[in-house]
N, C-alpha and C positions, 0 to 999 in steps of 0.2 A: 476445423474448429470446433474443438466442445462448446455446447453453451452450459451454463446452470442458473440456479434459481440465486438471486442475491440474498440469502439468509432465507426467510420468511416467507418475504414479498414474492410478487408475482411479476418479477423483473429479471427479463433474462441477459445475462450477463456472457460475457466471453472468455472462455479458461483463461486467457492472458490475457492484458487489458495493458496500454501503453500511456507511462508517463511521461507527461508534455515541460518536464523540469529544465530537460535539459535545450526549451525554446527561449530565445532570446536574449539570455546568455546579459545581465546585467548585474552586479555585486561581487564580490570574492568568491561565497560560497557556489553560487547559480553558474557564475561564468566559467568556474571550474568544473560543473555539471554539463555543460553543453552551451552553445552557440547559435544555435540553428536558428536564421531567420526565416522570411515566409516561405522563399522556394524548396530551401530545404524540405521546412516541414511538409512543406506540401508533396515533397517527394514519398518522408518518412509516411506518412495518413494513405499515399496510398498502397505501400505496399500494406502497409496495415490491414486495411479493406477487402485489399484482394486475399491477404489471408486470414480474412474472417476478424481481425482484430476491430470490433464497434463501438467497444467504451477505451472513451482517453478522459485520464485525468489528467488537473494542473490545479490551481493556487492562486489567490490572489497576490501571498507575499512573494511568487514566484516572478523575480527578476522584478519585482515592483509592480507586477501588471502584465507586465510586457509577453510574459509564457500566453496569457489569457488571449490578447491581443495577437498575437502569430498564430496560437491554435486556430481565431476566430476566423483568420483569413484563408489561413489550411483549409477549413472545411466545407467557403464558403460555395454556396452553391448545390451543399449533399449533407446540409442538416435534417431533412431526414434518414439519414442511411447509419447515423453514428452517435452514440449516448456521450453524454457531456460532464462530468462528475465536478466542483470545482470545491475548495475548502475556504475557509474565511476564519478568522480569528486573533493568529497572531498580528503585530505589528503594522501596519502600514505606513506609522505616522509617528510624530511626538506628540500630539493633539490627545484631548480626551477622550475623543470619540473613535480615535485609530487605532483602535484596538478591543478586544473583547468577545462579549456575547450579550450584550445590550440588545433591545428590542431598536433603538437610535442604529446600532451599528450595523446587528444584523439586516435591516430591511438594506440599509445604504448601501452595506455590500453589496448587496447581493442586485441593487439594481446598477450600481458598477461595475458585476461581474460580466450584467448582460451586456451592458454597452461594449465594453470591449470584447466579449467575446461575440456579437452581432445576432443573436439569438433574442428572443423572446420569454424563453423557458431554462430549467436547467434540470436534468436529467434526474439528477445526483446530487446535494449541500451539503458538505460534513464540515461538523466545526473542529477546525481543526489542533485545538486544541483547550482542555479544561479551564474557564474562567470563573476561579472561585469567587470573583464579585460581583457575579450576579447569579440572582437566584435561579434556580431551576425551573420555577415556574414561569418565568419569564422568559423564557430563552427555550420552554418546550410551547408553550402559546404562541410566540412568536413564528416558530418553523409551523403550526397550526397554518396562521394568517398565512404565512407565503404559500404551503400548498391551496389552502382554500383558492389564492387570485390565483392559483394558476400558474406560479414562478417558480416554483417548485417539483418536483414530483415525489422521487423518496430523498428522506432526511438520514442523516447518517454522523460518525464523530471519526476523530482520528486520535491516536494516541490517548484516550480518555482511563484514568484507572478504574477500575470493573466495580465498586459501590455505584457511583457518578451512572453509570450507564442502568444500572437496575435501580437509581434513582428516581431516571430519566420517563424509563419504561412502566413503573410504576405511576407515575404519576399521569403520563397519556391514558393507561387505562382507566385511572380513575376518569379523567375527562373527557374522554373517548379521544385524543387527540391521535393525531400519528404518532406508530413506533416508530424507533431509531431502529431501521435495517440494516444497518450496514456500521466496520469499523474496520477501519486504514491504520497497520499495525507494523512495525517491522517485525519481520520474522525470516529466520532465515537459519542453516545449519550451525551455523555460529552465534544464532541468538535467536533459542528457543523459549524465552522467559515468557511467551504467548499461552506458551503451552499448563503455566500453572493456576490460573484463574482466568483467563482471559477468554481461552476455549476454551474452559466445560460448559461458561457463562454462555457465548455468541454458543453455544450446544443447546441450553437450554432457555434460552430468549428467543432465539431466530434471527439472530444479527450474524451476517455474511462477514469474513474477512476476505479484505483487501489487501494486500500486500506489497509494503514496499521496502526499498532495496533488499532484494533475493537472495542478491550475490556478497552480502555481509557491506555494504562501503566499498564494493570492488574491493575485496581481500577474494571473494572466490570468482577467479575469473582467468585462474590457469598460470598467472604471470607472479605470482607467490608462491613462494611452499620453501622447504630446506634448503638452504644457502639457497635460497632466490630472493632476498630481499627487493621491497617494492623498487621497481624500474624506476630509471628515468621521465619524467613525463607523467607518471601514474597523478591522477586526483584526488588521491588518497595526500601526497606532500602538501594540496592544498585544503582538504578537507577530513584531515584525521584527527584534526580539535576536537569538528563537531561530531564523529562516529562513536559510539557505547564501545570502550575499552575489550580486548580480545584478547589474551593472553598466550604469547607466542607457540608454546605448545601443544595448547588444544587445535587453534588454527592450523597449525603443520599435522597435527591429528587428523583432522578432516580432510584436507587437502590429498593428504594420505588415500582416504580408502577414495575419495573422490577421482584422486588418476589412478586409483589401482579399476578401478571400475569401466573409466574412460580407457582404459584400453583392452579390455574386454568387450563392452561395446562397439567402440567406434565413435562415441559421443564425444562431445567436447568439453569442458570442467562445467561451464556456465550451466549445458543444456543438460546434465544429471542432475545439478541443485536445484533448478528449477524443476526438475522432474521430479524430486521426492517433494515439493512443498506442495504442488497439483494431487497428489493424494495424500494429504494431510488433511482429520477433520475438520472441516467448518468453513473452509477456505472458496472459498466463489471465486476468485481471481486473483494472479499475481500480476501487479503491475512491471512490468521491463523498459527500459528506456535504454536508450542509445542513442550515440551522437552524431553516426551516421549507420549506411546502408549493413552494410560488412557486418555491425555491432549487432543490430534489429536481428536481420536476415538468423544471422547465428542464434540470437534466442532463438528466435520460433522455431529451430529447432527442437527445445524443448517436448513440445504438445508431438504427439502419432503414433510413441511408442510406450511403455510401460519397462520400469526396473522390478526388477526379480525379486521377491520376498526373500533371498538371502544377501542382494545388494540393499536392500531398504533395511536387513536387520545391520551391513554391515554397516552403512551411511548411521543410524540408532544410537549403535555404540561409538562411535567414532565422535559423536557431534554432544550423546548424554552428557548433562553434568548435573551433580547432586540442587535438587533449591530449594529456598532460605527457608527458614520458619514458616507459618506450624506448616508445608509440605515434608520436608525434613524427615519428622519422625515416621510416617506415616511410610513412605519410603525404606525405609531403613528396617521391617517388620514384614514378616512371611505374609499375613496377612494382606499388604497395603492390596493386594489385585483385585481382592475382594468389595474394598471402599473404595476405590478410583472408580472413575467414572470413564468409557471404555475408549477416550481418542485420549487417553495419560496413556 
């Protein structure tokens, strides 16, 4: 397994990490993702550690805390061998303190996560979504306190707008607080909006990307393509309402390219889609999820080899879309390459 720095921090993370949203299986969304109990989760953790995956990502909202509980039980006795990342900020109830990133919420959420995970510290805490009702000074000051108290080692965000990340970094610099080092983002061959603003920001500010849903909400598994609609039993039947929309022709164009490369390389469609992400700038780790051992082992085959420049160019061309204003005018000019950052 390749290990990389998480942004500009000193924390080294594996190129592939494991997403524990499939643990617990409570509620309509998360039960569709997976229902691994402690025994199943422990087996998946064993496989991950054998392969060099040491970073495990979860969130308090995953199965109403059950994901953290199952993960904590699965890693019992080997806390020093793993890195734990969890997220908070999304609603956990209907009470006034059950959502957001206020000082009260963050401190209470971290204490609850530590209890569920059976640990006394988090390697990485990420704010699950931007809370417009809480001042950024309060949020960053609270993260500083949690880090100073030893309950959190590093802080990051997930699904954040770029302007808010910059505001947070500026306040951290002004007050001498720890900076954000990670951004957990949706990024895939059928969802490249991360590249337009957030990737250049990440390169400039030293924020490492932790990629979630690298297979485009299950659309890039090799089971869907031209003349192959969503198969019976696919989780997309339950989760499509939550997934970003993708035009059929765009999806099929990407799948055509993936399948052509699969025929050349003998690799699977998911392995190729993940490998493409691993070569993208600012990506520190790609989070893979698995409902069973076979799916996990297939995803593990995404490392240890590299796409050729010609194969990368094929995937780039098939997945490219014209970005919105204000990026569009520059893409339409011959001199755009001189203005664009190197990662575009």
